[in-house]
PAVEX-69805 format. One record per residue (C-alpha): residue number from 0; x, y, z; residue in three letters. Coordinates in steps of 0.02 Angstrom, whole numbers. Example, Ala and Ser with C-alpha at 12.3 -4.5 7.8 and 13.67 -1.06 7.14 Angstrom:
2
+------+--------+--------+--------+------+
| resi |     c1 |     c2 |     c3 | resn |
+------+--------+--------+--------+------+
|    0 |    615 |   -225 |    390 |  ALA |
|    1 |    684 |    -53 |    357 |  SER |
+------+--------+--------+--------+------+
END
This chain:
280
+------+--------+--------+--------+------+
| resi |     c1 |     c2 |     c3 | resn |
+------+--------+--------+--------+------+
|    0 |   -728 |  11698 |   4279 |  UNK |
|    1 |   -735 |  11758 |   4097 |  UNK |
|    2 |   -863 |  11715 |   3976 |  UNK |
|    3 |   -871 |  11703 |   3766 |  UNK |
|    4 |  -1015 |  11707 |   3644 |  UNK |
|    5 |  -1002 |  11612 |   3499 |  UNK |
|    6 |  -1144 |  11609 |   3390 |  UNK |
|    7 |  -1156 |  11546 |   3186 |  UNK |
|    8 |  -1195 |  11638 |   3051 |  UNK |
|    9 |  -1370 |  11636 |   3002 |  UNK |
|   10 |  -1391 |  11759 |   3177 |  UNK |
|   11 |  -1345 |  11890 |   3021 |  UNK |
|   12 |  -1274 |  12002 |   3144 |  UNK |
|   13 |  -1170 |  12113 |   3051 |  UNK |
|   14 |   -989 |  12138 |   3089 |  UNK |
|   15 |   -975 |  12274 |   3164 |  UNK |
|   16 |  -1104 |  12208 |   3293 |  UNK |
|   17 |  -1003 |  12077 |   3318 |  UNK |
|   18 |   -843 |  12155 |   3357 |  UNK |
|   19 |   -906 |  12299 |   3449 |  UNK |
|   20 |  -1005 |  12176 |   3561 |  UNK |
|   21 |   -872 |  12050 |   3566 |  UNK |
|   22 |   -976 |  11908 |   3472 |  UNK |
|   23 |   -868 |  11764 |   3393 |  UNK |
|   24 |   -942 |  11663 |   3279 |  UNK |
|   25 |   -932 |  11492 |   3147 |  UNK |
|   26 |  -1006 |  11531 |   2975 |  UNK |
|   27 |  -1123 |  11388 |   2868 |  UNK |
|   28 |  -1088 |  11365 |   2687 |  UNK |
|   29 |  -1170 |  11371 |   2533 |  UNK |
|   30 |  -1098 |  11271 |   2358 |  UNK |
|   31 |  -1161 |  11374 |   2214 |  UNK |
|   32 |  -1108 |  11257 |   2057 |  UNK |
|   33 |   -927 |  11212 |   2096 |  UNK |
|   34 |   -874 |  11359 |   2218 |  UNK |
|   35 |   -915 |  11350 |   2409 |  UNK |
|   36 |   -932 |  11511 |   2496 |  UNK |
|   37 |   -938 |  11546 |   2687 |  UNK |
|   38 |  -1077 |  11658 |   2701 |  UNK |
|   39 |  -1049 |  11832 |   2795 |  UNK |
|   40 |   -866 |  11804 |   2760 |  UNK |
|   41 |   -847 |  11747 |   2574 |  UNK |
|   42 |  -1034 |  11792 |   2525 |  UNK |
|   43 |  -1160 |  11923 |   2563 |  UNK |
|   44 |  -1352 |  11925 |   2547 |  UNK |
|   45 |  -1358 |  12041 |   2406 |  UNK |
|   46 |  -1221 |  11972 |   2315 |  UNK |
|   47 |  -1300 |  11770 |   2308 |  UNK |
|   48 |  -1466 |  11846 |   2252 |  UNK |
|   49 |  -1377 |  11902 |   2109 |  UNK |
|   50 |  -1304 |  11736 |   2071 |  UNK |
|   51 |  -1427 |  11612 |   2085 |  UNK |
|   52 |  -1588 |  11735 |   2016 |  UNK |
|   53 |  -1655 |  11616 |   1891 |  UNK |
|   54 |  -1540 |  11464 |   1896 |  UNK |
|   55 |  -1607 |  11294 |   1891 |  UNK |
|   56 |  -1491 |  11216 |   2011 |  UNK |
|   57 |  -1524 |  11260 |   2208 |  UNK |
|   58 |  -1359 |  11306 |   2284 |  UNK |
|   59 |  -1325 |  11163 |   2420 |  UNK |
|   60 |  -1307 |  11233 |   2603 |  UNK |
|   61 |  -1176 |  11162 |   2732 |  UNK |
|   62 |  -1140 |  11175 |   2930 |  UNK |
|   63 |   -958 |  11198 |   2983 |  UNK |
|   64 |   -862 |  11051 |   3033 |  UNK |
|   65 |   -838 |  10981 |   3229 |  UNK |
|   66 |   -651 |  11001 |   3185 |  UNK |
|   67 |   -673 |  11196 |   3128 |  UNK |
|   68 |   -789 |  11204 |   3293 |  UNK |
|   69 |   -668 |  11089 |   3397 |  UNK |
|   70 |   -534 |  11230 |   3339 |  UNK |
|   71 |   -636 |  11372 |   3366 |  UNK |
|   72 |   -667 |  11339 |   3537 |  UNK |
|   73 |   -483 |  11296 |   3588 |  UNK |
|   74 |   -428 |  11460 |   3507 |  UNK |
|   75 |   -555 |  11541 |   3628 |  UNK |
|   76 |   -522 |  11420 |   3753 |  UNK |
|   77 |   -339 |  11541 |   3768 |  UNK |
|   78 |   -438 |  11690 |   3835 |  UNK |
|   79 |   -591 |  11624 |   3897 |  UNK |
|   80 |   -641 |  11515 |   4041 |  UNK |
|   81 |   -823 |  11456 |   3972 |  UNK |
|   82 |   -913 |  11502 |   3804 |  UNK |
|   83 |  -1105 |  11497 |   3782 |  UNK |
|   84 |  -1130 |  11456 |   3594 |  UNK |
|   85 |  -1306 |  11510 |   3531 |  UNK |
|   86 |  -1353 |  11406 |   3366 |  UNK |
|   87 |  -1495 |  11391 |   3246 |  UNK |
|   88 |  -1631 |  11247 |   3266 |  UNK |
|   89 |  -1590 |  11089 |   3280 |  UNK |
|   90 |  -1717 |  11040 |   3178 |  UNK |
|   91 |  -1653 |  11117 |   3038 |  UNK |
|   92 |  -1478 |  11102 |   3045 |  UNK |
|   93 |  -1324 |  11000 |   3124 |  UNK |
|   94 |  -1238 |  11127 |   3184 |  UNK |
|   95 |  -1310 |  11138 |   3404 |  UNK |
|   96 |  -1279 |  10942 |   3375 |  UNK |
|   97 |  -1102 |  10965 |   3309 |  UNK |
|   98 |  -1054 |  11103 |   3437 |  UNK |
|   99 |  -1106 |  10992 |   3583 |  UNK |
|  100 |   -985 |  10862 |   3522 |  UNK |
|  101 |   -844 |  10991 |   3504 |  UNK |
|  102 |   -871 |  11030 |   3671 |  UNK |
|  103 |   -854 |  10879 |   3748 |  UNK |
|  104 |   -667 |  10858 |   3682 |  UNK |
|  105 |   -614 |  11033 |   3725 |  UNK |
|  106 |   -580 |  11003 |   3896 |  UNK |
|  107 |   -505 |  11159 |   3962 |  UNK |
|  108 |   -672 |  11262 |   3910 |  UNK |
|  109 |   -826 |  11265 |   4011 |  UNK |
|  110 |   -949 |  11241 |   3846 |  UNK |
|  111 |  -1126 |  11283 |   3866 |  UNK |
|  112 |  -1221 |  11249 |   3696 |  UNK |
|  113 |  -1409 |  11330 |   3669 |  UNK |
|  114 |  -1530 |  11271 |   3534 |  UNK |
|  115 |  -1613 |  11432 |   3492 |  UNK |
|  116 |  -1755 |  11332 |   3412 |  UNK |
|  117 |  -1777 |  11466 |   3285 |  UNK |
|  118 |  -1644 |  11577 |   3141 |  UNK |
|  119 |  -1595 |  11721 |   3061 |  UNK |
|  120 |  -1622 |  11892 |   3177 |  UNK |
|  121 |  -1741 |  11830 |   3303 |  UNK |
|  122 |  -1589 |  11689 |   3345 |  UNK |
|  123 |  -1495 |  11852 |   3341 |  UNK |
|  124 |  -1600 |  11897 |   3493 |  UNK |
|  125 |  -1539 |  11789 |   3590 |  UNK |
|  126 |  -1349 |  11821 |   3524 |  UNK |
|  127 |  -1354 |  12018 |   3572 |  UNK |
|  128 |  -1449 |  11975 |   3747 |  UNK |
|  129 |  -1316 |  11857 |   3801 |  UNK |
|  130 |  -1162 |  11975 |   3731 |  UNK |
|  131 |  -1253 |  12132 |   3820 |  UNK |
|  132 |  -1242 |  11993 |   3997 |  UNK |
|  133 |  -1067 |  11917 |   3972 |  UNK |
|  134 |  -1000 |  12082 |   3942 |  UNK |
|  135 |  -1070 |  12148 |   4101 |  UNK |
|  136 |   -991 |  12009 |   4188 |  UNK |
|  137 |  -1135 |  11890 |   4192 |  UNK |
|  138 |  -1086 |  11685 |   4210 |  UNK |
|  139 |  -1113 |  11557 |   4077 |  UNK |
|  140 |  -1263 |  11487 |   4198 |  UNK |
|  141 |  -1335 |  11653 |   4228 |  UNK |
|  142 |  -1341 |  11677 |   4021 |  UNK |
|  143 |  -1402 |  11529 |   3989 |  UNK |
|  144 |  -1564 |  11535 |   4121 |  UNK |
|  145 |  -1604 |  11726 |   4028 |  UNK |
|  146 |  -1607 |  11614 |   3871 |  UNK |
|  147 |  -1718 |  11482 |   3949 |  UNK |
|  148 |  -1833 |  11621 |   4005 |  UNK |
|  149 |  -1830 |  11732 |   3844 |  UNK |
|  150 |  -1883 |  11546 |   3730 |  UNK |
|  151 |  -2063 |  11594 |   3815 |  UNK |
|  152 |  -2090 |  11759 |   3716 |  UNK |
|  153 |  -1979 |  11741 |   3551 |  UNK |
|  154 |  -2077 |  11709 |   3397 |  UNK |
|  155 |  -2055 |  11720 |   3213 |  UNK |
|  156 |  -2164 |  11691 |   3086 |  UNK |
|  157 |  -2123 |  11721 |   2878 |  UNK |
|  158 |  -2194 |  11693 |   2698 |  UNK |
|  159 |  -2136 |  11629 |   2566 |  UNK |
|  160 |  -2160 |  11672 |   2375 |  UNK |
|  161 |  -2121 |  11523 |   2318 |  UNK |
|  162 |  -2122 |  11339 |   2430 |  UNK |
|  163 |  -2026 |  11241 |   2326 |  UNK |
|  164 |  -1859 |  11273 |   2399 |  UNK |
|  165 |  -1905 |  11222 |   2555 |  UNK |
|  166 |  -1992 |  11077 |   2474 |  UNK |
|  167 |  -1835 |  11030 |   2360 |  UNK |
|  168 |  -1719 |  11076 |   2502 |  UNK |
|  169 |  -1794 |  10955 |   2638 |  UNK |
|  170 |  -1839 |  11094 |   2751 |  UNK |
|  171 |  -2010 |  11111 |   2759 |  UNK |
|  172 |  -2124 |  10975 |   2874 |  UNK |
|  173 |  -2283 |  10900 |   2852 |  UNK |
|  174 |  -2381 |  10784 |   2763 |  UNK |
|  175 |  -2332 |  10779 |   2555 |  UNK |
|  176 |  -2527 |  10805 |   2534 |  UNK |
|  177 |  -2520 |  10970 |   2641 |  UNK |
|  178 |  -2354 |  11027 |   2572 |  UNK |
|  179 |  -2433 |  11001 |   2380 |  UNK |
|  180 |  -2578 |  11083 |   2428 |  UNK |
|  181 |  -2490 |  11222 |   2489 |  UNK |
|  182 |  -2375 |  11268 |   2322 |  UNK |
|  183 |  -2479 |  11372 |   2245 |  UNK |
|  184 |  -2548 |  11474 |   2396 |  UNK |
|  185 |  -2445 |  11602 |   2500 |  UNK |
|  186 |  -2441 |  11509 |   2711 |  UNK |
|  187 |  -2376 |  11580 |   2836 |  UNK |
|  188 |  -2244 |  11499 |   2921 |  UNK |
|  189 |  -2175 |  11471 |   3086 |  UNK |
|  190 |  -2044 |  11364 |   3173 |  UNK |
|  191 |  -2142 |  11229 |   3287 |  UNK |
|  192 |  -2038 |  11091 |   3393 |  UNK |
|  193 |  -1886 |  11145 |   3300 |  UNK |
|  194 |  -1938 |  11128 |   3133 |  UNK |
|  195 |  -2026 |  11260 |   2996 |  UNK |
|  196 |  -2208 |  11211 |   2995 |  UNK |
|  197 |  -2364 |  11292 |   2907 |  UNK |
|  198 |  -2447 |  11396 |   3002 |  UNK |
|  199 |  -2590 |  11457 |   2930 |  UNK |
|  200 |  -2634 |  11416 |   2725 |  UNK |
|  201 |  -2667 |  11597 |   2628 |  UNK |
|  202 |  -2714 |  11644 |   2437 |  UNK |
|  203 |  -2594 |  11801 |   2429 |  UNK |
|  204 |  -2429 |  11873 |   2462 |  UNK |
|  205 |  -2525 |  12055 |   2528 |  UNK |
|  206 |  -2651 |  11944 |   2635 |  UNK |
|  207 |  -2519 |  11823 |   2680 |  UNK |
|  208 |  -2417 |  11990 |   2736 |  UNK |
|  209 |  -2555 |  12055 |   2821 |  UNK |
|  210 |  -2585 |  11914 |   2931 |  UNK |
|  211 |  -2415 |  11907 |   2992 |  UNK |
|  212 |  -2405 |  12102 |   3047 |  UNK |
|  213 |  -2565 |  12064 |   3133 |  UNK |
|  214 |  -2491 |  11923 |   3242 |  UNK |
|  215 |  -2372 |  12033 |   3305 |  UNK |
|  216 |  -2489 |  12164 |   3327 |  UNK |
|  217 |  -2586 |  12049 |   3442 |  UNK |
|  218 |  -2411 |  12017 |   3556 |  UNK |
|  219 |  -2365 |  12227 |   3527 |  UNK |
|  220 |  -2535 |  12313 |   3560 |  UNK |
|  221 |  -2531 |  12225 |   3754 |  UNK |
|  222 |  -2406 |  12378 |   3769 |  UNK |
|  223 |  -2254 |  12266 |   3865 |  UNK |
|  224 |  -2071 |  12316 |   3797 |  UNK |
|  225 |  -2009 |  12224 |   3637 |  UNK |
|  226 |  -1872 |  12213 |   3521 |  UNK |
|  227 |  -1941 |  12175 |   3343 |  UNK |
|  228 |  -1861 |  12124 |   3173 |  UNK |
|  229 |  -1916 |  12157 |   2994 |  UNK |
|  230 |  -1820 |  12013 |   2901 |  UNK |
|  231 |  -1814 |  11997 |   2704 |  UNK |
|  232 |  -1750 |  11890 |   2575 |  UNK |
|  233 |  -1674 |  12055 |   2463 |  UNK |
|  234 |  -1823 |  12148 |   2479 |  UNK |
|  235 |  -1767 |  12304 |   2608 |  UNK |
|  236 |  -1876 |  12422 |   2544 |  UNK |
|  237 |  -2032 |  12307 |   2599 |  UNK |
|  238 |  -1964 |  12275 |   2758 |  UNK |
|  239 |  -1924 |  12488 |   2790 |  UNK |
|  240 |  -2111 |  12522 |   2751 |  UNK |
|  241 |  -2155 |  12387 |   2884 |  UNK |
|  242 |  -2055 |  12457 |   2997 |  UNK |
|  243 |  -2098 |  12642 |   2966 |  UNK |
|  244 |  -2302 |  12574 |   2979 |  UNK |
|  245 |  -2277 |  12483 |   3144 |  UNK |
|  246 |  -2150 |  12605 |   3224 |  UNK |
|  247 |  -2290 |  12737 |   3231 |  UNK |
|  248 |  -2419 |  12603 |   3308 |  UNK |
|  249 |  -2300 |  12534 |   3440 |  UNK |
|  250 |  -2192 |  12652 |   3521 |  UNK |
|  251 |  -2146 |  12515 |   3657 |  UNK |
|  252 |  -2058 |  12402 |   3535 |  UNK |
|  253 |  -1877 |  12436 |   3474 |  UNK |
|  254 |  -1877 |  12371 |   3292 |  UNK |
|  255 |  -1732 |  12316 |   3204 |  UNK |
|  256 |  -1741 |  12274 |   2998 |  UNK |
|  257 |  -1623 |  12125 |   2949 |  UNK |
|  258 |  -1640 |  11987 |   2811 |  UNK |
|  259 |  -1611 |  11811 |   2767 |  UNK |
|  260 |  -1432 |  11785 |   2707 |  UNK |
|  261 |  -1352 |  11653 |   2594 |  UNK |
|  262 |  -1390 |  11486 |   2677 |  UNK |
|  263 |  -1586 |  11519 |   2756 |  UNK |
|  264 |  -1628 |  11622 |   2581 |  UNK |
|  265 |  -1576 |  11458 |   2479 |  UNK |
|  266 |  -1710 |  11379 |   2569 |  UNK |
|  267 |  -1853 |  11510 |   2575 |  UNK |
|  268 |  -1782 |  11579 |   2397 |  UNK |
|  269 |  -1812 |  11784 |   2360 |  UNK |
|  270 |  -1960 |  11881 |   2410 |  UNK |
|  271 |  -1966 |  11802 |   2589 |  UNK |
|  272 |  -2011 |  11919 |   2750 |  UNK |
|  273 |  -2036 |  11895 |   2917 |  UNK |
|  274 |  -2072 |  11955 |   3081 |  UNK |
|  275 |  -1979 |  11905 |   3244 |  UNK |
|  276 |  -2008 |  11964 |   3424 |  UNK |
|  277 |  -2001 |  11969 |   3583 |  UNK |
|  278 |  -2038 |  12033 |   3767 |  UNK |
|  279 |  -1890 |  12107 |   3860 |  UNK |
+------+--------+--------+--------+------+
END
């Protein structure tokens, strides 16, 4: 049985990586003014932040339609027997549910849909693992079993410069009073039960970054083989500095620098930094 790996654009895997590993992708979109762009196809992260910097109105984000995903699955059915689709958290997007619905309509393909309960390169780790297994002949059932195993150790924490993007976009869960008290600080955030929620209130960017690194180091110092990613919203130099700092201390960890693209960047804002990881 030949298994395809499908993900969405918010895994932020490069076109080269997708082509090399035979990963298929459906894009989410961002609307700026009257123009709609498919991220990773029509619009890069760098161009996005240049376009929206200082804008009064937040861009609008949208998931791929069920029709679009159905067409993609029908296309895959011509060459594959099964597909494992790995999507961003169902708590912040309907993409996962749309693929479940589309899969029910494509009878000639065995469709398995995985809710990563996270996003960005932390989601990408699931995709890379699945692609490696598929390219080595694993079945869809074997891949899904491994993805559920990974979920026990996949974690990500991040901080944003300005919480108003998340609040206005409706992607931050929590009581309004608590959210309001966070707007003047640099909180550490994470995914919990598919939603983005505050993890800890911290007063300054420097201390928030230190806390995020500390959470990673608590895991890394145990010495287990790990993969980690430093994710940034137009702060590549900051991300590279963090990698340089941590790489020298933790030879057991393979580091990847990644980024928050247009869709996730709309909700986090420029300047956000995160660290995601899992134990191999």
